[in-house]
N, C-alpha and C positions, 0 to 999 in steps of 0.2 A: 304503230308509228306510222307517219307519212312517208313513203319512199323518198320524199326530197329530203328528208333529215338525215338519211343514211350515209350519205357521202362523208368519209374520213373517219366515222365512228368505229370502234373496235369490237369486233365480235368472236367470240369464241364459240367453235359448233363442237359439241361432245356425239363421237360417234361417227366412224367412217363407211359406213354402208351405204345403199342406194339414196337414202332420205339424206344422212348428212353430207354426203358430195353433192347431192342437188342444191341444197339450201347454200351450200358455200360458195358455189358457183354461183347462183342467185344474187348473195350480197356482194361478193366480188365484182360482177358485172355491173353493179349500182355504187361501186366507189366504195365500198366499207373495207376495211382492214380485219382480214379474216384470219383467224388460227383454227386449225382443226386438231383434236386430240382422241387418240383411240386408243383403249388398253390391250387392244390385241397385238399380237407380237408383229414386228416388221416383215417375216417372211410371208405371214398371211395376208398382207394388206399391201403387198407391193404394186399391184395394179392402181387400188386407190392413192399410193403415194406417188405414182407416175402422173396420174391424173391431175392431183392436186399441184405438183411441181408443174405442169405445162400452163397450167392457170396463173402461176405465181402465187400459189396459195401456202402460206407455212403450215406445217405438220409437225405432229409426234406420234409414234406408237409403241405401245409396250405400257405405259402408264400416264396417267392424268397428272402434270408436273404441275407448280404454282403458276405456271405462265398462264395457264387457262383464266386463273383470277385477274389479270390484267386486264380483262375485256370491259367493256360497257354493259353488253348484254350476253347471255350465255344462252345458248339454244341447242335444245335436247333433240336427239333422234329419237324416234320409239322405242328403241331396245334398251336406252339407260336410264335404269330405276331412277326415280324420284329422291332415292334415299341413299344415292352412290355418296360417298363421302366428299366427293370434289364440290357435288352439287349442294350438300347440306352446307358446307363451307361457304361457298357462293351465297346463298341466301342470308346465312349469317352476316356475310358484309354488306347485305344491303344491293348486291346483286340483282339484274332483272333476269328472270328464269323464263325463257319462253319456248313453245314447242315449234317443231318444223313448220306445221301447217298455219301456225298464228304469222309465222313470218310471209310464208307464201300468200296468206289472205291480204297482207298489205299491198300487194300488186296486182290482186284480182279486179280488173274493170266490170266482169259480168256477175251476173246472180247466181249464188250457189246452192247446190241441192245437196244437202249432207246425211249420210243416211249411218247409223250406228244401231247395235243392237247386240249381245251376246252372240245370237246364231241369225244366219240368214242375210247378214248385210252385203256379202260379196255377190250373192245370188239376185238381192235385190237390186244393187248397183249396176251389175251387169246388164241385168233386164232394162232399166230405166234408160241405159246408156243405148242399147237396142232400139228402145223405143224413139229416143230422139232421132237415130241414124236411120230407120225406116220413115220418120214423118219429115225429114229432109232438114231437120232441124240442126244448126250447128251447135256443137258440145264436145266436152273433154271429159272422159272419163279417167280418174285418178286418185290418188289417196293410198291406203292401206290395200286396196285389189292390187297393188304391185308397180304402179308408177307414182313417183314422188309427186307431189301437188307442185313442191319447188323446180320440179322438173319441165312442166310445162307451161306453167302460170305467163312466162314472158310471151307465149302465144296465143294466149286468151285475151278475146276483144271483147269491148262491149256488148255485142251482138249474139254472142256466144253464152251457154250455160255450163259452168263447173260442176259435174256430178262427181261427188267424193265420198268414198268408200271411208268412214273413221273409226277408228279404235278407240278405247278409253284411255290408251298410251298419250296418243295425238293430242286428246281433250284435256289432258291433266295441266298442262301449262299455256291455255289460251287466256287472252287477256282482251280482245276486240273482236276476235271471230265469231263472224254473225250471219247465217245461212239465211237465204230467203225461205228457203222449205227446208226444215229439220224433220226427219226420221227417225222414230226410235221404235224399233221390232220388236223387242223383248229386253229383259233385263233377269237374267237369271246367273248364277254364282260361278266364277270364272277369275282367274289369274288373281286369286285372292291372297297369292305369295307377294305381289306387289302393291296390295292393299292394307297390309297389316293383319292379314287375315280377316279383314272386317268386310263384310258384303255390304255395310253402310256407305262405307269409303268408295266401293267398287260402284255403286248406286251414284252416289254423289257424282263420281267423276263422268259418268253415262249422260247424266241431265244436265253437263254443261254446254252439251251440244246445241240448249236454247236458252241458256242465262243471258245473251246480249240482244235476244229476238225483242222486237217491237212492233209497232203497228207496220201494217202491210205486210209481216212476216208470217208463215203458217208452220203448225206443228202437226204432225201425223204421227199416229201412234195406237200400239196395240191396246185396245180398251178390253179384251179378253186378259189380258196379262194382269193381273192383280198388283204386282210391283210397280209397273210401268204406269197403270191408270192412277194408282194412288199420287205416285210422286209429280207426275204430269200436274195432275189437279190442284198438287201444294206447291209447287214451284213456278208452274209456268205464268209470265205477266200476263195481265188482265187484257192487254192489246195485240195478243197475238192468237191470230185464228187457229182454234182448235178443231182437227180432223182426225177423230177417233175410224178404226177400222174393227170389224168383230164378225165373225163366224155364228155367234149364238143368239143376237137378238138384232130388232132392227133399229137404227140409229135414226134420230132427227137431223143429223149432220155427219156426213163421214162414208164410210162404206161398209157394206152389209151384203148379207145373202138373203134374197127373197125368190120364192119360189124358183131355187136352182139357179138364179142370175146374180151375178155381182152386179149390185148397183151403188152408184156413187151418187151421195145427196150434199152438193156445195153450192152455198149462197143462195140456197131457198130452191134449186131446181134439183129434180131427180133424173139421173141417165142410167137406163140399163146398159150395162158395156158388154157383158159377154155371158154366155151359159157356162156353169164353174166346168162342166165336163167337156168343155173346148179347149181349157187351159192346156197348154202341152205338158207344163211342169207338172209331176205328181206330188200327192201328199199334202194333208193339212198344212203344214208347214208351209209350204209353196203357194198354197192358196193366200196365205196370210202376206208372205211376200210381194205377190201378184195384187193384192188389193193396196198394199202402200204402194207400189210403183204406179197403180191406177190413180189413186188421188194425187200422189206429187205430177205427174203427167196432166190430170186435170187442171192443177193449179197454173201450171204452165202453158196450158192451153194447146195441149197435144189435140188433135181431133180424134172422137170418138171411134172412128172406122180405122184409122190408122193403128190406135192403141188396142185394137180387137186384133187386126192383122198380126202384129207383134205376140201378143198373148197366145194366138194360135200357133205360132210358129218358133218361138224361142225354146231351146232345148237344153238350156242350164249352161252351169260353167263346169270346166274342168275340175276333177276330184271333189264333187260333192254330187255324190248320186249319180256318179258319171257310168252309163252300162258300157262295159268295155267288149265283151264278147261273150256268144254263147257256145259252149263247147261239151258236146253228149247231153244235150237239154237241160244244162246247166249254166245260168245266167251269172257272169262275175260282174262285180258294181264295185266302183273305184268311188268311196268317200274318204280318201284321206283326210279331208278339211275338217272331219269331225273329230276334233281334239278336246271337246268335253262332254258330260254326260246328257246333256240335253240334246247336242247334235245327234250322238246314237239314238236316244228316246225316238226324235222324231224320223231317224232313219229306219229305225224298227218299223215303224209305225205304217212306212209308207209301202208294206210289201204285205201281199196276202199269203206269199210263197213260202216254205219253210227255208229257214236261213241258217245258214253256217257263217258265222261272225269272227272275224279276225279282230283281236281287243288286244291293246296293249301299247307300250311305249315310255315314255317319260313321264310318270303319274303326277298330277297336280293336285292330289289330295282328294281323289275322287272317291264318291261315294256309289259303288256299283249296285246297291242293295235296290235303288231307284229303278234300275232296269228289271228285276226279279221277274214283275208279274208278266210284262211283256215276253221276256226270254221263256217262260214257261209255256206261253201261248205261241210264239213265233220261231223260237231258235231251236234247231236239230242239234249243234253243236256248238262250243265255243273253241277257237284255237287262241291261245294265249302268247303274245310275243313281248320281247323287248325288256326293259327295265322291271316293269310291273309284272313280268309274266307270274310271278308267285302268288303276287296279289290277286290278279283277277282269277288264277286257278282256286284260292280258298274262296274267293267270292261266289262262284259260279258253281262249284263241285258237288254241290247237294241240289243244285237246280236243274242242271244239264251236264251231258258229257263234256269234259274239258280236255284238249290234248295242248301242252307245252310245246312250243318249235323254236328253234334256236335261230334261224333267220327267214328270211322274207321267201325265200325259194324254197324253204322246208314248210313254211307255212301254205304257200300256193300247193304244194302238191297236196299236201295232207287235206286242204278243202277239196281237191277233186277227187281225192279219197273218201272222203266222209259223206261229199255231196250227192244226190239222186236226182235223177231227171224231174225237172220241174221246180229244182230248187234255185238258190240263190245264195253264192259266196259272196258275202260282203265284208270290203274292207273298211271298218269305221271305226277306229282305236280308239277315240275316246281319251286320247293321249297326245301331249306333244311329241314329235319326232325325233329329238335331239341325241337320242341316244344311239340309233343306228344310222340317222339320214340327216343331210343338212337342213332339212325343212318339210313341211308336209308334201309340197310339191315334187320333191324328190323322191320320198315315200310312195307317192303317188304313180309315179312314171315308173320306179322298178317294179311295182305290184303290176302295171300295165305291160311292162314288157316280160314279165314272167308268165303271166297268161297268154300272151300272143304267142308264147313257146309250147304250151301245154298242147299234147297228142289228143285228137278227139277219140 
């Protein structure tokens, strides 16, 4: 939708968290008639209500009433399921249903680099943001990484670049969203409760990131991930420039490893970017992230020297394999953002030291058997926490010693007791945090606070 056609049109925004508030404010500022609805009780949403009242935006809390259906367009926040009753009814009535990032993209005058994947998208987005910052190139980092696209899009000018972390939920209801550069890091089972427990539906959602791409656009993807490679090859438009990346073979076009160097081959030119041993973020998964970021930087004309400097110095993101503190010869690592099995697999693969791992939370249908082989080789003990503690205990009790803990405080104390000098105590839960915490950030902060209280 062209921004000029928004004035006077009616929009209902579903969801009053940061994305919903941001898109409501964006639409209101452009003359739309906006109504926001959230099923959370008013006592939990008073700050949101006050913000909306100050803007002059009507709202309701505690339920989604039929007033939602009086709009021309329904805008979904990422946290609102596509099969919510009010959404189902809106679609049956022929209402247009779009996502928050779709709306924000209507107002974006700059090229978009959009990054998705089951794992690694936050690290890759943050890394690419640093690449642009270090190169003194104007860019904005937003999306699923923490700042809603709608919140910042009014300040984005044509000479800038919008670097967006994009989740499957944000892609579910795009219409015209078209990134200049799309990145798919990997696709593995996750959030299947939101996709009819169908991996195929989840795959289709991820692949929407490139469905509107055409001539002059680039699609960067993980050639070593069989699902990602096959889906890109089946679905990508013939005019899109495909840039795969691989750690297992040399590619004619894309990024690969040769003689210990990360090499990019784009438009017929090969460039040796950096020795892989010099990349500051550790692990095979982070090498993939660095390769994807390097290709995106190349497409957007960042100099090799500047890119190399960033790859040498970037230290990762909070809550993702974040070294917290060493106590008594034991390193404590916060990987609270690991909310699925594949994230934990990559985390365990990143260490050669024996590991005491803290696992558990709100389970999303995890199959922990996928971790058994690595656990046998690298895990000294498992500490099970949260709603899924008993499932974790049953899954690992015949593999390694398991201790069930009733709080994060107890888990950290137990980790200190079980670990030996030279070990790693790793919080990498494989689960959502909503049983004990507000979100994974809250869980990670609590873990770090408790680690800093430990006596050496």
